All heavy atoms as an XYZ file, in Angstrom:
826
protein
N       0.857     -1.175      0.000
C       0.000      0.000      0.000
C       0.900      1.234      0.000
O       1.820      1.337      0.784
C      -0.906     -0.028      1.227
C      -1.959      1.027      1.195
S      -3.052      0.984      2.640
C      -4.083     -0.406      2.283
N       0.612      2.169     -0.872
C       1.440      3.380     -0.956
C       1.048      4.369      0.135
O      -0.011      4.262      0.742
C       1.287      4.028     -2.329
O       0.018      4.624     -2.429
N       1.896      5.365      0.345
C       1.597      6.380      1.356
C       0.390      7.223      0.967
O      -0.341      7.704      1.811
C       2.821      7.274      1.600
O       3.154      7.949      0.399
N       0.148      7.382     -0.343
C      -1.021      8.135     -0.805
C      -2.313      7.406     -0.442
O      -3.302      8.015     -0.071
C      -0.956      8.374     -2.303
N      -2.289      6.073     -0.539
C      -3.480      5.297     -0.209
C      -3.785      5.345      1.290
O      -4.935      5.385      1.682
C      -3.310      3.843     -0.649
C      -3.336      3.669     -2.150
C      -3.006      2.252     -2.567
O      -2.260      1.580     -1.842
O      -3.514      1.840     -3.623
N      -2.764      5.357      2.105
C      -2.999      5.407      3.544
C      -3.412      6.798      3.997
O      -4.108      6.951      4.976
C      -1.752      4.962      4.332
O      -0.667      5.800      3.974
C      -1.421      3.515      4.067
N      -3.018      7.847      3.260
C      -3.364      9.219      3.635
C      -4.780      9.579      3.208
O      -5.415     10.429      3.804
C      -2.377     10.198      3.025
N      -5.313      8.941      2.189
C      -6.618      9.293      1.653
C      -7.758      9.138      2.661
O      -8.546     10.046      2.827
C      -6.919      8.482      0.370
O      -5.863      8.718     -0.549
C      -8.242      8.879     -0.227
N      -7.873      8.023      3.403
C      -8.977      7.914      4.357
C      -8.941      8.982      5.444
O      -9.969      9.377      5.942
C      -8.801      6.523      4.957
C      -8.051      5.755      3.932
C      -7.138      6.764      3.289
N      -7.774      9.462      5.821
C      -7.674     10.465      6.874
C      -8.108     11.842      6.398
O      -8.505     12.674      7.196
C      -6.250     10.532      7.403
N      -8.048     12.095      5.106
C      -8.375     13.422      4.572
C      -9.805     13.858      4.915
O      -9.992     14.964      5.401
C      -8.131     13.472      3.077
N     -10.829     13.024      4.695
C     -12.179     13.464      5.069
C     -12.312     13.728      6.560
O     -12.986     14.658      6.971
C     -13.074     12.304      4.630
C     -12.304     11.612      3.562
C     -10.857     11.760      3.968
N     -11.661     12.907      7.393
C     -11.727     13.114      8.837
C     -11.068     14.435      9.223
O     -11.577     15.150     10.079
C     -11.066     11.962      9.578
C     -11.834     10.660      9.414
O     -13.025     10.712      9.096
O     -11.223      9.605      9.611
N      -9.946     14.753      8.597
C      -9.255     16.014      8.894
C     -10.111     17.194      8.455
O     -10.204     18.203      9.161
C      -7.896     16.045      8.202
N     -10.751     17.073      7.314
C     -11.610     18.150      6.820
C     -12.818     18.345      7.736
O     -13.191     19.468      8.069
C     -12.073     17.830      5.405
C     -12.864     18.934      4.776
C     -13.192     18.614      3.348
N     -13.894     19.731      2.736
C     -14.566     19.649      1.627
N     -14.614     18.510      0.957
N     -15.187     20.693      1.154
N     -13.415     17.250      8.168
C     -14.560     17.322      9.075
C     -14.149     17.957     10.402
O     -14.888     18.769     10.964
C     -15.146     15.929      9.309
N     -12.966     17.613     10.883
C     -12.483     18.187     12.144
C     -12.253     19.696     11.997
O     -12.590     20.465     12.895
C     -11.192     17.484     12.585
C     -10.695     17.906     13.940
C     -11.569     17.477     15.109
O     -12.473     16.633     14.944
O     -11.355     17.994     16.215
N     -11.706     20.126     10.866
C     -11.519     21.573     10.630
C     -12.859     22.294     10.594
O     -13.009     23.371     11.163
C     -10.754     21.818      9.320
C      -9.273     21.541      9.409
C      -8.522     22.061      8.194
N      -9.044     21.602      6.913
C      -8.690     20.480      6.307
N      -7.802     19.676      6.859
N      -9.213     20.152      5.124
N     -13.836     21.698      9.935
C     -15.174     22.297      9.890
C     -15.777     22.389     11.285
O     -16.359     23.397     11.662
C     -16.095     21.491      8.979
C     -15.825     21.677      7.527
C     -16.791     20.867      6.707
N     -16.686     21.214      5.302
C     -17.444     20.690      4.359
N     -18.360     19.791      4.669
N     -17.297     21.059      3.114
N     -15.634     21.317     12.045
C     -16.177     21.296     13.406
C     -15.512     22.374     14.260
O     -16.192     23.077     15.014
C     -15.984     19.920     14.035
N     -14.213     22.545     14.137
C     -13.501     23.566     14.905
C     -13.955     24.973     14.521
O     -14.113     25.839     15.378
C     -11.997     23.426     14.717
C     -11.420     22.245     15.455
C      -9.920     22.125     15.236
C      -9.371     20.933     15.994
N      -7.923     20.768     15.778
N     -14.179     25.189     13.236
C     -14.636     26.508     12.772
C     -16.035     26.815     13.319
O     -16.301     27.916     13.803
C     -14.630     26.543     11.243
C     -14.890     27.901     10.644
C     -14.780     27.872      9.141
N     -14.998     26.507      8.688
C     -14.475     25.937      7.620
N     -13.728     26.578      6.839
N     -14.721     24.705      7.291
N     -16.925     25.848     13.282
C     -18.276     26.025     13.818
C     -18.221     26.202     15.334
O     -18.944     27.022     15.901
C     -19.185     24.844     13.409
C     -19.377     24.840     11.889
C     -20.531     24.918     14.116
C     -19.982     23.558     11.344
N     -17.341     25.455     15.993
C     -17.192     25.549     17.448
C     -16.778     26.958     17.870
O     -17.213     27.450     18.918
C     -16.176     24.525     17.948
N     -15.973     27.631     17.062
C     -15.585     29.016     17.373
C     -16.812     29.919     17.400
O     -16.943     30.770     18.271
C     -14.581     29.539     16.347
C     -13.197     28.996     16.520
C     -12.247     29.617     15.503
C     -10.878     28.991     15.594
N      -9.949     29.562     14.620
N     -17.717     29.726     16.453
C     -18.941     30.531     16.406
C     -19.840     30.227     17.608
O     -20.426     31.133     18.193
C     -19.706     30.286     15.107
C     -19.001     30.780     13.905
N     -18.909     32.116     13.585
C     -18.333     30.128     12.926
C     -18.226     32.260     12.470
N     -17.860     31.065     12.049
N     -19.928     28.959     17.963
C     -20.733     28.572     19.119
C     -20.143     29.179     20.385
O     -20.865     29.732     21.222
C     -20.826     27.038     19.241
C     -21.581     26.457     18.048
C     -21.499     26.637     20.556
C     -21.508     24.940     17.951
N     -18.827     29.096     20.524
C     -18.154     29.665     21.690
C     -18.344     31.165     21.779
O     -18.555     31.716     22.864
N     -18.284     31.838     20.645
C     -18.505     33.287     20.604
C     -19.923     33.626     21.034
O     -20.148     34.563     21.799
C     -18.236     33.799     19.193
O     -18.502     35.166     19.100
N     -20.890     32.861     20.557
C     -22.284     33.068     20.949
C     -22.435     32.916     22.457
O     -23.034     33.763     23.124
C     -23.196     32.068     20.219
C     -24.617     32.105     20.696
C     -25.516     33.005     20.157
C     -25.057     31.249     21.695
C     -26.830     33.057     20.608
C     -26.359     31.286     22.155
C     -27.248     32.195     21.605
N     -21.876     31.835     23.000
C     -21.986     31.588     24.441
C     -21.354     32.720     25.241
O     -21.929     33.192     26.228
C     -21.328     30.255     24.796
N     -20.211     33.178     24.803
C     -19.508     34.264     25.504
C     -20.339     35.549     25.505
O     -20.410     36.252     26.510
C     -18.157     34.511     24.830
C     -17.294     35.513     25.545
C     -15.954     35.646     24.849
C     -15.094     36.682     25.550
N     -13.803     36.856     24.879
N     -20.986     35.841     24.403
C     -21.793     37.058     24.280
C     -23.103     36.972     25.047
O     -23.729     37.997     25.320
C     -22.098     37.354     22.806
C     -20.911     37.750     21.999
C     -21.253     37.885     20.522
O     -22.394     37.673     20.107
N     -20.260     38.218     19.713
N     -23.545     35.768     25.368
C     -24.867     35.596     25.974
C     -24.821     34.881     27.318
O     -25.546     33.916     27.559
C     -25.801     34.882     25.003
C     -26.049     35.680     23.770
N     -26.857     36.789     23.757
C     -25.524     35.565     22.522
C     -26.850     37.306     22.551
N     -26.048     36.593     21.785
N     -23.958     35.356     28.192
C     -23.939     34.861     29.561
C     -22.833     33.887     29.893
O     -22.769     33.394     31.011
N     -21.977     33.570     28.943
C     -20.836     32.717     29.217
C     -21.035     31.232     28.993
O     -20.079     30.473     28.991
N     -22.271     30.803     28.787
C     -22.517     29.383     28.515
C     -23.756     29.269     27.630
O     -24.504     30.229     27.461
C     -22.727     28.601     29.812
O     -23.910     29.033     30.459
N     -23.934     28.085     27.082
C     -25.104     27.848     26.235
C     -25.465     26.373     26.268
O     -24.615     25.516     26.491
C     -24.834     28.294     24.804
N     -26.723     26.110     26.061
C     -27.240     24.758     25.898
C     -27.734     24.650     24.472
O     -28.008     25.667     23.822
C     -28.404     24.509     26.844
C     -27.988     24.446     28.297
O     -27.042     25.130     28.703
O     -28.642     23.705     29.037
N     -27.896     23.435     23.989
C     -28.375     23.312     22.629
C     -28.820     21.928     22.246
O     -28.756     20.983     23.037
N     -29.244     21.848     20.991
C     -29.728     20.610     20.396
C     -29.137     20.520     18.995
O     -29.101     21.517     18.267
C     -31.267     20.609     20.298
C     -31.782     19.348     19.629
C     -31.893     20.765     21.666
N     -28.678     19.335     18.629
C     -28.199     19.084     17.266
C     -29.311     18.326     16.559
O     -29.716     17.258     16.999
C     -26.889     18.269     17.276
C     -26.405     18.019     15.855
C     -25.813     18.993     18.085
N     -29.830     18.911     15.463
C     -30.992     18.330     14.775
C     -30.715     18.172     13.286
O     -30.083     19.028     12.674
C     -32.197     19.264     14.905
C     -32.602     19.588     16.309
C     -33.705     20.639     16.364
O     -33.653     21.582     15.557
O     -34.584     20.491     17.207
N     -31.221     17.094     12.715
C     -31.147     16.928     11.268
C     -32.047     17.954     10.605
O     -33.172     18.169     11.041
C     -31.636     15.541     10.847
C     -30.672     14.430     11.180
C     -30.927     13.576     12.238
C     -29.516     14.239     10.431
C     -30.063     12.553     12.546
C     -28.643     13.219     10.736
C     -28.921     12.374     11.788
O     -28.061     11.365     12.098
N     -31.567     18.586      9.550
C     -32.401     19.488      8.753
C     -32.869     18.743      7.521
O     -33.972     18.909      7.044
C     -31.623     20.762      8.352
C     -32.425     21.617      7.388
C     -31.239     21.563      9.575
N     -32.028     17.925      7.001
C     -32.342     17.167      5.803
C     -31.123     16.349      5.421
O     -30.196     16.196      6.218
N     -31.104     15.895      4.200
C     -30.011     15.060      3.745
C     -28.673     15.758      3.633
O     -27.639     15.103      3.617
N     -28.686     17.088      3.599
C     -27.425     17.789      3.370
C     -27.003     18.721      4.497
O     -26.014     19.427      4.355
C     -27.468     18.585      2.053
C     -28.587     19.621      2.100
C     -27.623     17.667      0.858
C     -28.552     20.631      0.987
N     -27.726     18.737      5.600
C     -27.359     19.679      6.658
C     -27.897     19.243      8.020
O     -28.838     18.464      8.120
C     -27.870     21.067      6.337
N     -27.263     19.806      9.030
C     -27.663     19.615     10.419
C     -27.659     20.978     11.082
O     -26.777     21.790     10.825
C     -26.677     18.674     11.141
O     -26.782     17.385     10.547
C     -26.977     18.569     12.609
N     -28.635     21.234     11.917
C     -28.756     22.531     12.585
C     -28.440     22.373     14.061
O     -28.935     21.462     14.718
C     -30.182     23.049     12.412
C     -30.420     24.414     12.992
C     -31.835     24.851     12.699
N     -32.049     26.200     13.136
C     -33.243     26.713     13.378
N     -34.324     25.974     13.206
N     -33.367     27.951     13.772
N     -27.614     23.291     14.561
C     -27.293     23.340     15.983
C     -28.032     24.553     16.538
O     -27.706     25.686     16.194
C     -25.779     23.500     16.210
C     -25.012     22.408     15.472
C     -25.464     23.495     17.702
C     -23.551     22.738     15.267
N     -29.054     24.314     17.337
C     -29.829     25.394     17.942
C     -29.273     25.616     19.344
O     -29.137     24.671     20.115
C     -31.333     25.053     18.007
C     -32.118     26.196     18.621
C     -31.864     24.709     16.625
N     -28.934     26.884     19.649
C     -28.303     27.212     20.924
C     -29.163     28.189     21.708
O     -29.801     29.057     21.122
C     -26.945     27.869     20.677
C     -26.040     27.075     19.771
S     -24.656     28.054     19.162
C     -25.464     29.153     18.005
N     -29.159     28.038     23.026
C     -29.820     28.976     23.919
C     -28.779     29.422     24.939
O     -28.238     28.601     25.677
C     -31.031     28.347     24.648
C     -31.688     29.366     25.572
C     -32.035     27.803     23.640
N     -28.484     30.725     24.937
C     -27.501     31.265     25.859
C     -28.042     31.345     27.275
O     -29.249     31.221     27.513
N     -27.145     31.578     28.229
C     -27.542     31.691     29.634
C     -28.529     32.834     29.853
O     -29.342     32.789     30.765
C     -26.301     31.890     30.501
N     -28.490     33.855     28.977
C     -29.399     34.994     29.102
C     -30.716     34.802     28.355
O     -31.551     35.686     28.313
C     -28.708     36.269     28.622
C     -28.389     36.261     27.131
O     -28.614     35.230     26.462
O     -27.903     37.291     26.632
N     -30.922     33.634     27.728
C     -32.162     33.348     27.017
C     -32.122     33.663     25.537
O     -33.047     33.306     24.806
N     -31.067     34.327     25.069
C     -30.945     34.591     23.634
C     -30.735     33.261     22.915
O     -30.168     32.319     23.464
C     -29.773     35.526     23.366
N     -31.201     33.191     21.675
C     -31.025     31.953     20.930
C     -30.409     32.243     19.576
O     -30.471     33.346     19.052
C     -32.337     31.187     20.799
C     -33.368     31.864     19.964
C     -34.226     32.842     20.355
C     -33.635     31.624     18.594
N     -35.023     33.222     19.309
C     -34.668     32.489     18.204
C     -33.099     30.756     17.647
C     -35.186     32.508     16.910
C     -33.611     30.789     16.355
C     -34.647     31.650     16.004
N     -29.795     31.233     19.042
C     -29.174     31.340     17.735
C     -28.969     29.944     17.178
O     -29.326     28.955     17.807
N     -28.407     29.890     15.994
C     -28.145     28.581     15.409
C     -26.927     28.617     14.494
O     -26.469     29.679     14.103
C     -29.366     28.044     14.667
C     -29.744     28.877     13.452
O     -29.184     29.957     13.244
O     -30.621     28.426     12.697
N     -26.431     27.455     14.211
C     -25.347     27.231     13.274
C     -25.748     26.036     12.431
O     -26.456     25.144     12.905
C     -24.035     26.909     14.003
C     -23.407     28.079     14.697
C     -22.812     29.062     13.703
O     -22.051     28.698     12.823
N     -23.182     30.308     13.843
N     -25.287     26.002     11.198
C     -25.576     24.875     10.322
C     -24.276     24.145     10.028
O     -23.263     24.769      9.717
C     -26.252     25.346      9.013
C     -26.473     24.178      8.065
C     -27.575     26.028      9.323
N     -24.328     22.831     10.145
C     -23.175     21.977      9.859
C     -23.529     21.074      8.676
O     -24.708     20.781      8.447
C     -22.837     21.137     11.082
N     -22.529     20.626      7.944
C     -22.818     19.783      6.778
C     -23.315     18.383      7.117
O     -24.034     17.780      6.328
C     -21.476     19.722      6.043
C     -20.452     19.988      7.089
C     -21.109     20.910      8.074
N     -22.945     17.870      8.286
C     -23.391     16.541      8.698
C     -23.692     16.536     10.192
O     -23.240     17.419     10.924
C     -22.308     15.461      8.438
O     -21.179     15.726      9.282
C     -21.877     15.421      6.977
N     -24.415     15.517     10.622
C     -24.725     15.384     12.042
C     -23.441     15.197     12.846
O     -23.274     15.796     13.912
C     -25.672     14.199     12.274
C     -26.099     14.072     13.714
C     -27.159     14.823     14.208
C     -25.433     13.220     14.578
C     -27.550     14.722     15.536
C     -25.810     13.116     15.911
C     -26.861     13.865     16.380
O     -27.233     13.768     17.691
N     -22.521     14.395     12.332
C     -21.265     14.136     13.047
C     -20.458     15.419     13.239
O     -19.921     15.662     14.320
C     -20.428     13.101     12.298
N     -20.390     16.251     12.221
C     -19.661     17.520     12.332
C     -20.367     18.438     13.320
O     -19.730     19.080     14.160
C     -19.501     18.202     10.952
C     -18.973     19.627     11.094
C     -18.580     17.391     10.055
N     -21.689     18.503     13.264
C     -22.450     19.334     14.195
C     -22.270     18.894     15.629
O     -22.063     19.712     16.531
N     -22.325     17.615     15.845
C     -22.162     17.069     17.194
C     -20.748     17.334     17.715
O     -20.565     17.735     18.862
C     -22.455     15.573     17.156
C     -22.343     14.873     18.451
C     -23.665     14.793     19.104
N     -23.477     14.205     20.418
C     -24.443     14.040     21.261
N     -25.648     14.403     20.940
N     -24.219     13.529     22.434
N     -19.760     17.139     16.861
C     -18.371     17.372     17.247
C     -18.139     18.848     17.564
O     -17.475     19.191     18.540
C     -17.428     16.902     16.132
C     -15.973     17.139     16.391
C     -15.448     16.246     17.508
N     -14.023     16.489     17.669
C     -13.394     16.531     18.823
N     -14.044     16.287     19.940
N     -12.118     16.777     18.895
N     -18.711     19.749     16.756
C     -18.568     21.187     16.992
C     -19.166     21.567     18.339
O     -18.568     22.331     19.103
C     -19.241     21.977     15.873
N     -20.331     21.030     18.638
C     -20.981     21.312     19.922
C     -20.119     20.822     21.085
O     -19.965     21.517     22.090
C     -22.357     20.651     19.964
N     -19.535     19.653     20.937
C     -18.665     19.111     21.983
C     -17.412     19.964     22.155
O     -17.012     20.265     23.276
C     -18.291     17.670     21.648
C     -19.448     16.708     21.749
C     -19.148     15.337     21.153
O     -18.047     15.134     20.591
O     -20.027     14.468     21.238
N     -16.791     20.353     21.037
C     -15.578     21.182     21.107
C     -15.851     22.524     21.782
O     -15.004     23.054     22.490
C     -15.011     21.426     19.704
C     -14.327     20.242     19.033
C     -14.043     20.562     17.569
C     -13.053     19.868     19.764
N     -17.045     23.068     21.553
C     -17.403     24.373     22.110
C     -17.859     24.278     23.562
O     -18.030     25.300     24.226
C     -18.494     25.013     21.267
N     -18.072     23.078     24.060
C     -18.545     22.918     25.427
C     -20.032     23.178     25.579
O     -20.518     23.484     26.668
N     -20.770     23.042     24.496
C     -22.216     23.243     24.520
C     -22.859     22.087     25.288
O     -22.550     20.925     25.045
C     -22.740     23.260     23.080
C     -24.164     23.690     22.830
C     -24.337     25.166     23.166
C     -24.519     23.475     21.365
N     -23.729     22.408     26.233
C     -24.460     21.370     26.959
C     -25.583     20.895     26.046
O     -26.477     21.666     25.700
C     -25.047     21.924     28.274
O     -23.971     22.431     29.059
C     -25.792     20.855     29.032
N     -25.518     19.647     25.621
C     -26.475     19.134     24.642
C     -27.681     18.494     25.306
O     -27.570     17.837     26.343
C     -25.799     18.116     23.733
C     -24.793     18.699     22.754
C     -24.082     17.594     21.993
C     -25.464     19.657     21.790
N     -28.840     18.691     24.684
C     -30.103     18.101     25.113
C     -30.614     17.209     23.987
O     -30.262     17.396     22.830
C     -31.128     19.194     25.424
C     -30.717     20.071     26.559
N     -31.181     19.896     27.844
C     -29.856     21.124     26.615
C     -30.644     20.802     28.634
N     -29.830     21.557     27.915
N     -31.472     16.272     24.331
C     -32.019     15.355     23.335
C     -33.036     16.023     22.416
O     -33.185     15.637     21.268
C     -32.672     14.150     24.014
C     -31.652     13.268     24.709
O     -30.484     13.229     24.260
O     -32.010     12.632     25.714
N     -33.765     17.007     22.956
C     -34.778     17.675     22.152
C     -34.942     19.122     22.621
O     -34.505     19.482     23.699
C     -36.123     16.945     22.247
O     -36.602     16.995     23.569
N     -35.568     19.900     21.781
C     -35.787     21.319     22.085
C     -37.164     21.455     22.731
O     -38.102     21.977     22.143
C     -35.695     22.144     20.801
C     -35.552     23.611     21.064
C     -34.352     24.141     21.468
C     -36.629     24.460     20.912
C     -34.212     25.487     21.719
C     -36.508     25.813     21.161
C     -35.302     26.331     21.565
N     -37.285     20.941     23.941
C     -38.543     20.956     24.674
C     -38.279     21.275     26.134
O     -37.139     21.374     26.567
C     -39.228     19.586     24.576
C     -39.631     19.192     23.182
C     -40.210     17.789     23.125
O     -40.309     17.126     24.174
O     -40.558     17.362     22.029
N     -39.325     21.403     26.891
C     -39.224     21.563     28.332
C     -38.448     22.785     28.767
O     -38.654     23.883     28.250
N     -37.550     22.588     29.723
C     -36.779     23.687     30.309
C     -36.011     24.485     29.273
O     -35.936     25.706     29.348
C     -35.786     23.138     31.338
C     -36.286     23.170     32.750
C     -35.189     22.758     33.716
O     -34.094     23.348     33.679
O     -35.458     21.848     34.500
N     -35.416     23.793     28.308
C     -34.629     24.487     27.292
C     -35.506     25.437     26.483
O     -35.162     26.607     26.292
C     -33.942     23.484     26.367
C     -33.028     24.073     25.300
C     -31.879     24.849     25.938
C     -32.486     22.967     24.410
N     -36.641     24.981     26.039
C     -37.549     25.824     25.263
C     -38.097     26.979     26.092
O     -38.270     28.090     25.588
C     -38.698     24.992     24.707
N     -38.346     26.734     27.367
C     -38.873     27.783     28.238
C     -37.865     28.897     28.488
O     -38.246     30.023     28.801
C     -39.331     27.196     29.570
C     -40.595     26.345     29.512
C     -40.844     25.670     30.857
C     -41.789     27.189     29.106
N     -36.583     28.603     28.358
C     -35.543     29.608     28.595
C     -35.393     30.594     27.448
O     -34.784     31.646     27.605
C     -34.193     28.922     28.816
C     -34.081     28.311     30.177
C     -32.706     27.797     30.515
N     -31.628     28.322     29.730
C     -30.577     27.602     29.334
N     -30.492     26.331     29.630
N     -29.608     28.163     28.634
N     -35.922     30.292     26.275
C     -35.744     31.149     25.099
C     -36.432     32.482     25.306
O     -37.610     32.549     25.683
C     -36.295     30.467     23.830
C     -36.261     31.416     22.646
C     -35.496     29.215     23.532
N     -35.690     33.541     25.081
C     -36.214     34.906     25.148
C     -36.415     35.383     23.709
O     -35.472     35.533     22.961
C     -35.216     35.811     25.884
C     -35.669     37.240     26.018
C     -34.649     38.083     26.754
N     -33.256     37.771     26.453
C     -32.559     38.288     25.427
N     -33.117     39.123     24.597
N     -31.291     37.958     25.241
N     -37.657     35.585     23.337
C     -37.981     36.002     21.980
C     -38.046     37.522     21.913
O     -38.712     38.151     22.734
C     -39.328     35.390     21.542
O     -39.271     33.983     21.776
C     -39.603     35.627     20.093
N     -37.371     38.090     20.939
C     -37.318     39.551     20.808
C     -38.520     40.076     20.013
O     -39.215     39.308     19.342
C     -36.028     39.963     20.106
O     -36.092     39.651     18.728
N     -38.754     41.381     20.060
C     -39.833     41.965     19.257
C     -39.688     41.669     17.761
O     -40.684     41.499     17.067
C     -39.699     43.466     19.533
C     -39.074     43.549     20.879
C     -38.129     42.370     20.943
N     -38.450     41.573     17.298
C     -38.224     41.250     15.881
C     -38.868     39.911     15.523
O     -39.572     39.807     14.512
C     -36.718     41.214     15.579
C     -36.403     40.664     14.215
C     -36.568     41.444     13.078
C     -35.958     39.356     14.055
C     -36.298     40.938     11.819
C     -35.681     38.839     12.812
C     -35.849     39.635     11.695
O     -35.584     39.117     10.455
N     -38.616     38.888     16.340
C     -39.192     37.579     16.054
C     -40.714     37.597     16.139
O     -41.391     36.965     15.345
C     -38.622     36.501     16.986
C     -37.245     36.040     16.593
C     -36.168     36.634     17.464
O     -36.496     37.278     18.484
O     -34.995     36.452     17.132
N     -41.265     38.325     17.127
C     -42.714     38.405     17.234
C     -43.323     39.047     15.991
O     -44.351     38.594     15.482
C     -43.134     39.177     18.486
C     -42.991     38.348     19.721
C     -42.060     38.498     20.704
C     -43.774     37.212     20.093
N     -42.220     37.536     21.663
C     -43.270     36.731     21.320
C     -44.855     36.560     19.515
C     -43.805     35.624     21.967
C     -45.386     35.462     20.172
C     -44.870     35.014     21.371
N     -42.683     40.093     15.470
C     -43.181     40.727     14.244
C     -43.100     39.769     13.067
O     -44.007     39.699     12.249
C     -42.371     41.987     13.943
C     -42.696     43.137     14.852
C     -41.855     44.340     14.497
C     -42.053     45.445     15.510
N     -41.157     46.584     15.264
N     -41.988     39.039     12.965
C     -41.832     38.079     11.874
C     -42.891     36.987     11.958
O     -43.492     36.614     10.958
C     -40.442     37.447     11.909
C     -39.306     38.354     11.619
C     -38.982     38.451     10.188
N     -38.781     37.115      9.664
C     -38.681     36.834      8.394
N     -38.723     37.793      7.503
N     -38.523     35.616      7.965
N     -43.121     36.467     13.157
C     -44.116     35.411     13.326
C     -45.515     35.931     13.002
O     -46.309     35.244     12.375
C     -44.072     34.836     14.741
C     -42.858     33.981     14.990
S     -42.868     33.174     16.595
C     -42.389     34.506     17.675
N     -45.818     37.153     13.418
C     -47.132     37.733     13.128
C     -47.302     37.914     11.623
O     -48.365     37.658     11.083
C     -47.297     39.056     13.847
N     -46.254     38.337     10.958
C     -46.304     38.513      9.506
C     -46.563     37.219      8.783
O     -47.310     37.165      7.811
N     -45.960     36.150      9.257
C     -46.157     34.842      8.644
C     -47.601     34.391      8.861
O     -48.260     33.907      7.954
C     -45.168     33.810      9.224
C     -43.750     34.148      8.756
C     -45.542     32.389      8.807
C     -42.661     33.379      9.477
N     -48.133     34.605     10.065
C     -49.502     34.201     10.371
C     -50.519     35.008      9.572
O     -51.554     34.496      9.186
C     -49.792     34.388     11.867
C     -48.987     33.468     12.746
C     -49.317     32.001     12.506
O     -50.471     31.660     12.306
N     -48.317     31.161     12.510
N     -50.198     36.272      9.320
C     -51.123     37.150      8.599
C     -50.897     37.121      7.106
O     -51.544     37.854      6.370
C     -50.995     38.582      9.131
C     -51.308     38.761     10.623
C     -50.991     40.175     11.058
C     -52.752     38.415     10.912
N     -49.938     36.301      6.664
C     -49.695     36.185      5.234
C     -48.735     37.230      4.709
O     -48.593     37.395      3.507
N     -48.033     37.960      5.585
C     -47.129     39.018      5.132
C     -45.744     38.672      5.241
O     -44.857     38.279      4.835
């Protein structure tokens, strides 16, 4: 087996790790800006993406999109995000919705 053949399987793993680290920086920045910590959920969006929904200690929420569930999960772990199985219960109750979101939701309900 040549050295090129042995290096090829590691390339996707290295790329996934770089992506996870880049996403983890954004998650860490969010947590720092919103009370120093965050909880979240890693959810499938579809065949080509995974969404990481975060709730900061102050109730602000945000999200990041990862190309795969494994990358999203790894990014959350690298960032120290406390992961939950679902976006329900205590986690959902902590979300602080701003006037912007209320206007957007009202517009959607009213057809605007």
